[in-house]
matplotlib code that plots the C-alpha trace (Angstrom):
import matplotlib.pyplot as plt

x = [0.0, 1.4, 0.2, 0.6, -1.1, -0.9, -0.5, -1.2, 0.2, -2.0, -2.0, -1.6, 1.7, 4.6, 3.3, 6.3, 4.7, 8.0, 10.0, 7.6, 7.7, 11.5, 11.6, 9.2, 11.0, 14.5, 15.7, 15.6, 13.2, 11.2, 12.9, 12.5, 12.6, 10.9, 9.1, 5.5, 4.6, 7.9, 6.3, 5.0, 4.8, 3.4, 6.3, 6.2, 8.5, 8.4, 9.3, 9.5, 9.6, 9.4, 5.6, 4.7, 5.1, 4.1, 3.8, 4.0, 2.8, 3.8, 1.4, 1.7, 0.5, -3.1, -3.4, -6.0, -5.0, -3.6, -1.9, -2.5, 0.5, -1.5, -4.4, -2.2, -0.7, -4.2, -4.9, -2.2, -4.0, -7.3, -5.9, -4.4, -7.8, -9.1, -6.5, -5.5, -5.7, -4.9, -4.7, -1.9, -3.4, -0.7, -1.4, 0.7, -0.1, -2.5, -3.5, -6.9, -7.4, -7.6, -9.4, -12.7, -13.8, -10.8, -11.2, -14.9, -14.0, -11.7, -14.2, -17.0, -14.8, -14.4, -10.6, -8.7, -7.1, -4.0, -4.2, -0.6, -0.2, 3.4, 5.8, 4.6, 8.1, 6.8, 3.9, 3.1, 1.6, -1.8, -2.3, -1.3, -3.8, -6.5, -5.6, -5.8, -9.3, -10.3, -9.2, -10.7, -14.0, -13.5, -12.7, -13.9, -12.5, -9.0, -6.0, -4.6, -0.9, 1.3, 4.6, 7.9, 9.2, 12.5, 13.3, 11.7, 9.3, 6.4, 7.4, 7.7, 4.2, 2.9, 4.7, 3.3, -0.2, 0.2, 1.3, -1.7, -4.1, -2.6, -4.9, -3.8, -2.3, 0.7, 3.4, 2.6, 6.3, 9.5, 11.0, 14.2, 12.5, 12.7, 10.6, 8.7, 10.8, 14.0, 17.4, 16.8, 13.8, 15.7, 18.5, 16.1, 14.5, 17.8, 18.6, 15.1, 15.6, 18.8, 16.8, 14.2, 17.0, 19.2, 16.7, 13.9, 10.4, 9.0, 12.2, 11.9, 8.2, 9.0, 11.6, 11.4, 14.3, 14.8, 17.7, 18.7, 21.2, 22.5, 25.5, 26.6, 30.3, 32.8, 33.6, 31.8, 28.4, 28.0, 24.8, 23.4, 20.4, 18.3, 16.6, 13.5, 12.3, 9.6, 11.5, 15.0, 15.2, 14.8, 17.6, 19.9, 19.1, 19.8, 23.1, 24.1, 27.1, 29.8, 28.0, 28.6, 25.1, 24.7, 28.2, 27.2, 24.0, 25.8, 28.4, 25.8, 23.6, 26.5, 27.4, 23.8, 23.6, 26.9, 25.6, 22.4, 24.0, 27.1, 29.2, 31.1, 29.4, 30.1, 27.1, 26.5, 23.5, 22.1, 19.2, 16.5, 13.5, 10.2, 7.5, 4.5, 5.3, 3.2, 0.1, 1.2, -0.3, 2.4, 5.2, 3.5, 3.1, 6.8, 7.7, 5.5, 2.6, -0.2, -2.4, -4.9, -5.8]
y = [0.0, 3.4, 6.7, 10.1, 13.4, 17.2, 18.9, 22.6, 25.0, 28.1, 30.9, 34.6, 36.3, 35.9, 32.9, 30.7, 28.7, 28.6, 27.6, 24.7, 23.6, 23.7, 21.6, 19.1, 18.8, 18.9, 21.5, 25.3, 25.8, 28.8, 32.0, 33.1, 36.6, 38.4, 40.6, 39.9, 38.9, 37.2, 34.4, 35.5, 32.3, 28.8, 26.4, 22.7, 20.6, 16.8, 14.2, 10.5, 7.3, 3.7, 3.7, 7.3, 10.7, 14.0, 17.0, 20.1, 23.4, 26.7, 29.4, 33.2, 34.6, 35.8, 39.5, 42.1, 43.0, 46.5, 45.7, 43.3, 41.4, 40.7, 39.6, 37.0, 35.9, 35.3, 33.4, 30.9, 30.6, 30.0, 27.3, 25.6, 25.5, 23.5, 20.7, 19.8, 16.3, 17.8, 21.3, 22.4, 25.5, 27.5, 30.1, 31.4, 31.9, 34.7, 35.0, 34.8, 34.0, 37.3, 36.2, 34.6, 33.7, 31.5, 30.0, 29.2, 27.6, 25.2, 24.6, 23.8, 21.4, 17.7, 17.9, 16.8, 19.6, 19.8, 23.1, 24.1, 26.6, 27.8, 29.8, 28.4, 29.3, 32.9, 32.1, 30.0, 26.6, 27.7, 30.2, 27.5, 25.1, 27.8, 28.3, 24.5, 24.5, 27.6, 26.1, 22.7, 24.4, 26.4, 23.3, 20.2, 17.7, 19.3, 17.7, 20.6, 20.5, 23.1, 23.6, 25.5, 25.0, 26.8, 24.3, 21.3, 20.8, 18.6, 18.6, 14.8, 14.6, 16.7, 14.5, 11.3, 12.6, 13.7, 10.1, 8.7, 11.0, 10.5, 8.8, 5.7, 6.8, 6.3, 9.0, 12.2, 13.0, 11.0, 9.7, 11.7, 15.1, 17.6, 20.4, 21.6, 24.8, 25.4, 26.4, 29.8, 30.3, 29.5, 31.8, 34.7, 33.8, 33.9, 37.3, 38.6, 37.2, 39.3, 42.4, 41.7, 41.3, 44.2, 47.0, 48.6, 50.1, 49.9, 48.9, 45.1, 45.1, 47.2, 44.8, 41.7, 39.5, 37.8, 35.5, 36.7, 33.9, 30.8, 29.1, 25.9, 25.2, 22.8, 24.0, 27.4, 28.6, 32.0, 33.7, 37.1, 38.7, 41.7, 43.5, 45.4, 48.5, 51.0, 54.3, 55.7, 56.6, 53.0, 52.0, 54.5, 53.1, 49.5, 50.5, 52.6, 54.9, 54.0, 50.8, 49.3, 48.1, 46.3, 44.7, 43.4, 42.1, 40.2, 38.7, 37.4, 36.1, 34.3, 32.5, 31.1, 30.2, 28.2, 26.5, 25.6, 24.4, 22.9, 24.7, 28.0, 30.7, 34.1, 36.3, 39.6, 41.8, 44.8, 47.0, 48.2, 50.6, 49.2, 51.7, 50.3, 46.7, 45.5, 46.7, 45.6, 42.4, 42.1, 42.4, 40.0, 37.4, 37.8, 37.2, 34.1, 35.5, 35.6, 32.5, 33.4, 36.5]
z = [0.0, -1.1, 0.3, -1.4, -1.1, -1.2, 2.2, 1.7, 4.3, 4.9, 7.4, 8.1, 7.3, 9.7, 11.6, 10.7, 7.8, 5.9, 8.9, 9.5, 5.9, 5.8, 9.0, 7.6, 4.3, 5.8, 3.3, 3.2, 0.3, 1.6, 2.5, 6.1, 7.5, 10.4, 7.9, 6.9, 3.3, 2.7, 0.7, -2.7, -4.7, -4.1, -3.5, -3.3, -1.2, -1.8, 0.9, -0.1, 1.8, 0.8, 1.0, 0.9, -0.8, 0.8, -1.4, 0.8, -0.6, 1.1, 0.1, 0.6, 3.8, 3.6, 3.0, 2.0, -1.6, -2.2, -5.5, -8.4, -7.0, -3.8, -5.9, -7.7, -4.3, -3.0, -6.2, -5.1, -1.8, -3.4, -5.7, -2.6, -1.0, -4.0, -4.4, -0.9, 0.6, 3.9, 5.3, 7.6, 9.1, 10.9, 13.6, 16.5, 20.1, 20.7, 17.0, 15.4, 11.8, 9.9, 6.8, 8.0, 4.4, 4.0, 7.4, 6.8, 3.5, 5.3, 8.1, 5.5, 3.5, 4.2, 3.9, 7.1, 9.0, 11.2, 13.2, 14.3, 17.1, 16.3, 18.4, 21.8, 23.2, 23.3, 25.7, 28.8, 29.3, 30.4, 27.6, 25.1, 26.6, 26.3, 22.6, 21.9, 23.4, 21.4, 18.1, 18.9, 19.3, 16.1, 14.0, 15.9, 13.3, 13.4, 15.1, 17.1, 18.0, 19.7, 18.0, 17.9, 14.4, 15.0, 17.8, 16.0, 18.9, 17.9, 14.2, 14.4, 15.8, 12.9, 10.4, 12.0, 11.8, 8.2, 7.3, 9.0, 7.0, 3.6, 1.1, -0.8, -4.1, -6.3, -6.2, -8.0, -8.7, -9.4, -6.1, -6.6, -6.9, -4.0, -5.4, -8.5, -8.7, -10.8, -9.5, -11.1, -8.9, -5.7, -6.6, -7.1, -3.7, -2.0, -3.4, -2.4, 1.1, 1.5, 0.4, 3.0, 5.6, 4.8, 3.8, 5.6, 5.1, 1.6, -0.2, 0.1, -1.0, -4.1, -5.3, -7.5, -8.6, -11.9, -12.9, -16.4, -17.0, -15.3, -16.8, -15.2, -15.5, -14.1, -10.6, -10.8, -12.0, -13.7, -12.5, -13.5, -11.6, -12.1, -9.2, -10.4, -8.4, -9.0, -8.5, -9.1, -5.4, -4.5, -6.9, -5.2, -1.8, -2.9, -4.4, -1.3, -0.9, -3.4, -4.1, -0.7, 0.1, -3.2, -2.8, 0.7, -0.6, -3.4, -1.0, 1.4, -1.4, -3.1, 0.2, 0.5, -3.2, -2.9, 0.2, -1.6, -4.8, -3.4, -6.0, -6.2, -8.2, -9.7, -9.0, -10.7, -9.7, -11.6, -10.8, -13.2, -12.7, -13.8, -12.7, -10.8, -11.6, -8.7, -10.7, -14.1, -15.4, -18.0, -15.4, -13.0, -15.8, -16.6, -12.9, -12.7, -10.7, -13.1, -12.9, -15.6, -17.6]

ax = plt.figure().add_subplot(projection="3d")
ax.plot(x, y, z, "-o")
ax.set_aspect("equal")
plt.show()
């Protein structure tokens, strides 16, 4: 008997969804920062065993759309609500679910739910117990589990319950695949993660990263990236005085790319202004956000 299924991870921004997915997959596939709206795309992480295949999907955090970009991000969430074999609904201690429409869709569905209360290290035992009771009342059929993804606490319990809930099915993907995304995608995400870490205010949210070329060579890869911003002033901030900020960004991104690929790389980064790209359907399609026209 072989079991396979899609486990779709859904929750508000900044609740540790990506940290949890990386812990479950055992690889850093989703970028992690303390800033909200870090996740923009839907990313799959595939875990295989002798008699099972789990296809995890990390979706963007649920937001109220202010740009066409946000609308497309919520499109990824909506598609995740339709094709799940199991929902991994991630909250944190003291949080309520902000988008009631999405929550009600999950409650009304017949799909099994694991409700994860993450970041319990930031609270106390009694409050965590109260939150478990609260969520059990909200979704009676859910398996509610407290968790600290950064420390790995109860990640094994979540994994075991996922295995128990998987339907019988042959593998959806070849057994040697880890994700549905290309190396170019992960390089762009690593660069974008550094922008989120090193810059403040609106800058990270006004940036998009595209890999223009990726040449694999013996011993060293040659990678060229473009960072798109909306205004010339943002370009100047990214570059910094005498180019120091952009140089620091490139050095730190290269380190992570080399760790991810296991190879040395030469990384060049350039910046281009693309006005109002977050509201441009053409630009969004170019960057891989548009689901349909």
